[in-house]
C-alpha positions, -999 to 999 in steps of 0.1 A, spaced: 0 0 0 11 36 -7 19 55 25 -9 77 37 -3 102 65 -33 109 88 -18 142 100 -10 152 65 -45 145 54 -60 167 82 -36 195 73 -44 194 36 -81 195 43 -76 226 64 -54 243 38 -67 264 10 -71 245 -23 -42 242 -46 -44 261 -79 -58 241 -108 -36 230 -137 -37 254 -166 -17 276 -189 16 289 -175 12 321 -195 18 355 -179 3 388 -189 24 403 -216 41 370 -223 31 357 -258 28 320 -263 54 320 -292 81 332 -268 96 315 -237 85 325 -202 105 354 -187 139 342 -175 141 314 -202 157 314 -236 154 287 -263 179 267 -282 163 248 -311 187 246 -340 173 233 -373 170 195 -374 180 180 -408 153 159 -423 156 121 -421 155 99 -452 127 74 -454 127 52 -485 149 77 -503 126 107 -495 131 134 -469 108 139 -440 90 171 -432 104 189 -402 85 216 -384 100 236 -355 89 265 -335 76 277 -301 41 270 -288 28 279 -253 63 290 -243 79 257 -252 101 248 -281 90 220 -303 101 197 -331 76 178 -353 87 153 -380 63 137 -405 73 110 -429 65 113 -466 38 86 -463 23 94 -430 1 66 -416 -20 90 -395 -4 80 -362 16 102 -338 41 95 -311 49 121 -285 84 121 -269 86 131 -233 122 140 -223 138 136 -189 152 160 -163 170 189 -179 187 204 -148 183 238 -134 194 259 -163 174 286 -181 179 274 -217 150 253 -231 161 225 -254 143 199 -274 156 167 -290 143 137 -311 133 103 -297 164 84 -286 175 47 -289 170 48 -326 133 54 -322 133 85 -344 142 66 -376 121 35 -365 90 56 -361 94 74 -394 101 41 -412 69 27 -398 49 57 -410 45 74 -376 50 111 -371 66 122 -339 66 154 -318 88 165 -289 85 195 -266 111 213 -245 84 219 -219 78 255 -208 102 251 -178 132 231 -167 139 218 -132 119 188 -119 86 201 -133 63 173 -143 34 197 -146 53 215 -173 59 182 -191 23 170 -189 8 203 -201 34 211 -228 33 176 -243 -5 177 -244 -5 212 -258 19 202 -286 -2 172 -295 -32 195 -299 -10 219 -319 0 191 -342 -36 188 -353 -35 224 -366 -1 221 -383 -3 186 -398 -37 171 -393 -57 152 -367 -40 119 -360 -61 88 -357 -43 79 -325 -15 93 -303 11 73 -284 35 86 -258 71 76 -251 95 90 -226 125 86 -203 133 91 -166 113 122 -154 95 117 -187 81 85 -172 66 106 -144 51 128 -171 37 98 -189 22 82 -157 4 114 -148 -5 123 -184 -26 90 -187 -46 101 -157 -47 138 -164 -60 133 -199 -78 100 -198 -84 85 -232 -62 109 -250 -32 86 -255 -35 52 -272 -6 36 -254 25 45 -235 62 34 -233 79 48 -202 116 37 -199 136 42 -167 106 61 -155 98 77 -122 65 58 -120 67 57 -82 64 95 -82 72 113 -49 86 81 -34 117 86 -55 126 116 -32 117 94 -1 145 71 -12 170 99 -16 161 109 20 162 72 32 197 68 18 212 96 37 193 93 69 199 55 73 236 60 65 237 86 93 218 64 117 239 32 111 272 51 112 262 71 143 271 104 126 241 128 128 239 155 101 203 164 95 194 189 82 226 186 61 252 213 66 268 232 38 299 210 40 279 177 41 295 162 10 330 174 15 333 169 53 305 147 67 301 121 40 338 110 41 334 104 78 302 83 73 319 63 46 349 56 67 328 46 97 309 20 75 339 8 55 323 20 23 356 30 8 366 -7 7 349 -38 20 319 -27 42 322 -36 79 292 -52 97 273 -19 100 282 -10 64 268 -44 52 236 -35 71 234 -2 52 240 -19 19 212 -44 26 189 -16 36 196 2 3 191 -30 -16 157 -36 0 146 0 -6 154 -2 -43 137 -34 -53 150 -62 -30 177 -88 -35 183 -91 -72 211 -98 -97 236 -70 -98 226 -55 -65 262 -54 -51 279 -38 -81 250 -14 -84 256 -1 -49 293 3 -55 285 22 -88 260 46 -72 270 50 -35 289 83 -38 264 99 -61 235 92 -38 252 110 -9 254 140 -31 216 141 -34 214 147 4 231 181 1 212 212 10 187 223 -17 193 257 -33 157 264 -46 125 272 -28 99 262 -53 86 226 -56 102 221 -90 136 233 -78 134 216 -44 113 184 -47 129 171 -16 105 191 5 80 164 -3 101 136 11 93 117 43 102 86 62 78 90 90 62 55 86 90 37 68 103 5 83 138 -5 74 153 -40 70 176 -54 82 173 -38 117 205 -53 131 232 -48 143 220 -12 146 183 -7 156 179 17 127 141 20 130 147 35 165 178 55 157 170 70 124 159 106 122 122 108 113 113 136 89 79 150 80 74 165 45 79 202 46 52 208 20 24 185 33 -3 199 10 18 193 -21 26 157 -9 -10 146 -6 -30 167 -31 -44 149 -61 -40 180 -82 -14 184 -110 16 200 -93 53 202 -104 58 169 -86 24 152 -87 12 119 -75 4 90 -99 -26 72 -87 -20 40 -107 -50 44 -129 -37 41 -165 -63 46 -192 -43 29 -219 -18 0 -223 16 7 -206 47 -12 -214 77 -1 -193 115 -9 -193 137 -5 -162 174 -12 -154 178 -36 -125 209 -18 -111 197 18 -115 198 35 -81 191 70 -94 156 60 -104 156 26 -88 138 -6 -99 114 -1 -69 96 25 -90 82 -3 -111 71 -22 -80 54 8 -65 35 14 -98 26 -22 -102 10 -23 -67 -9 9 -74 -22 -4 -107 -31 -37 -92 -50 -21 -63 -70 -1 -89 -79 -33 -108 -60 -23 -140 -32 -49 -141 -44 -59 -176 -31 -25 -188 5 -29 -175 34 -50 -187 69 -44 -173 104 -56 -183 137 -57 -164 169 -50 -182 203 -62 -168 222 -29 -166 234 -6 -138 235 29 -153 204 52 -156 184 47 -188 210 22 -202 190 5 -230 200 -7 -264 181 2 -296 170 -34 -298 155 -34 -264 136 -2 -268 126 -10 -304 113 -44 -295 92 -29 -267 79 -3 -291 68 -29 -316 52 -50 -289 34 -19 -275 19 -10 -309 8 -46 -315 -8 -46 -280 -27 -14 -288 -39 -27 -321 -48 -63 -311 -55 -61 -273 -31 -89 -267 -8 -80 -237 28 -88 -246 52 -109 -226 66 -93 -195 85 -99 -163 71 -103 -128 84 -74 -108 69 -77 -73 76 -113 -63 108 -113 -42 117 -149 -51 113 -143 -88 133 -110 -87 161 -126 -67 167 -155 -91 201 -154 -107 187 -152 -143 162 -125 -136 163 -98 -162 177 -121 -189 145 -125 -208 144 -91 -224 180 -80 -221 198 -77 -255 226 -102 -256 245 -81 -281 247 -52 -257 266 -73 -232 297 -71 -254 298 -33 -255 330 -23 -237 314 8 -223 283 -10 -209 277 -17 -172 261 -50 -183 295 -66 -176 288 -61 -139 262 -89 -143 271 -125 -151 263 -134 -187 228 -148 -192 
């Protein structure tokens, strides 16, 4: 079950209602220009070749967001929207084509595609949901009304997809989120968990984190737990806690921790922004979280318990910059996720699966595990096969093959993740797949 906070619910009922989702436009800010403070970089995209003929590329600015649209010479009447991931905190809006070879694949199949920069950067899912939908509507004016619209995206774009299916029910024909934040706000709970449990197990308290947390405090925590070499007994407890919070025992868990351990401490540093999109950690909480294993340190007693700073944003069902996903997809969803990703951990898939199951919509969800450690590390074959299977599912109603993601015994099996992982990608010398035994 998703965590529900009684006190939080009372507070939100007493609070004034959150503003409804709508246009981000400001008086005197025309829609064909970025919002104040932003600039746009959208250099011309050379047309692709499809059967010896060039595509038609359209670029511009709509509702303060840059966009690219590409239409093949023999358009089949179908559209795929591309939802990009986190762009950072900069003020330049950028837009790019679908990745993993999907741009050419879509065009070769007769699909048009469209991608938005969103009207804002930062972790702003609301901007992604609204800008992507606005662009899909704008496509109708520029090109024509598609007979159906698919949506594909990565990382934060997966959060955009999960919420888009619920914000605009029936608008999208099917969805392909890869390495997606489908567990929504609980991603930031994990970042909090990582740092608070490390502090509790090491006995080095540092919450709220000081300015020198990464440079001065983290090295002490790592030394106390033996994380710079072989973890000691308390360090092993911490590693196990992290493994359990990111999907449970599974192939590649140990090398995944080694790969990500330093980076995750950096996410505990003090936030620099005050808005929800620039400081989503204000939603994070561990008030009711139970950690395992609980020995040799009684971490459930020793850990600092933190309430969300912004309770109303945590519990509201409204579309915010970091909104909740209820788990009520209104179209088929086929997802891909890397087993060893600890930036957007595999547990995101498990959380989403439980939500979808609780809402009686498991028939609309298929999930696949890929044996890699990096964030969004997929081969064109893996993503292309998933895309083809998604289209077939949307057209025939037959749910494609998938992995079980929420059975601990299944996930812990040595060959878990082999079924849909591309064998050819294992030989790539730059791939993290070599951290897994060959399938």
